[in-house]
N, C-alpha and C positions, 0 to 999 in steps of 0.2 A: 479060316480065311489063310491059304495059302501065301506064307512069308518068303519065300526063295525065290517065285515071281516077283514078288515087292519088290524084294531086294534087289532083284535083278533089271528091273525098270527103273529102279531108281539110279541105279550104276551107271547104264546104259545113258538117261536124260543127264548126269552129274557129268560124263562126259562128255557131251552135246553142247551141254552150255559152256562146259570150259576151251570148249573151240571156238564157239560165240566169243566167249569172253576177249580171247586172243587178238579177231580180226579187231575187236571196238575198241582195244587198249589201242591198237594199232591207228587206227581210225582218232581217237581223242589224241595221242601227241603228233598227229600229223605224218606216220611214218607210210601211211594211203590215201590214194586220191578213189579208190577204188570202191563201188560200190557192195555192201556186202554181200550179196547173194553172185556176182561176177568176181568176186575173191574167189569164191566155192566154185563157181563155172567154168570160169574162164582156162584153166587148167586143172583139168578133170582128173586127171593121173597123177598132179600132187595133191589133190582133196583125196583120191582113194587111197593113195599110200600114206596119209597122216591119219584117215579113217580105221587105215588096218593096223596103225600103231595103236591108237589107242584100243581097238578092242583087244588086239593084246594086251597092251598094257590093264587094261579090268579085266583080261581074263586069268591073268597075274595077281591082280588085287583082291578081285573076288570070295568074297566069305560070308556068306548069311547070315552066318549068327552074328557079324558086325553089327555094331547100333551104324544107324541109316545113316545120324548125319555124322559120321568118322567115313562110314562109307561116299557118302555125297562128297566129300571134298576130297578125300582123294583118285574118285573119279576124275572128279572136275582141275583135280591138277593135273592127272594122265592126261585130259583131253587138252588143255590147256599147253600142255609139252610138247605132245605128241604136236599140235596144228601149227607150233613155231617151231619144230624140229624141218617137218618135213612141207610146211607149205609154202608156196612161193605166189606171191601178189603180182599182178598182169603188170605194174608198173615198172617193175625190177626187169 
């Protein structure tokens, strides 16, 4: 089994989950009235910037020999932080 591909997929999945976690947090706190898919599609430029920042952070973090759970947690945090920094809500 090729653990490099597996760990890379886990890293990318963690980043995507982090980005989704950020909008879910905004909805739970009442900071956003926008539907989740509209949040990512209304201002595509912001979403692409946040996604690029997440990929850059994952590239800096990624180590195939890293423990899978630590890798997932670090990449989840990278996705959450990049979405928080760069993505804007349609309500704003």
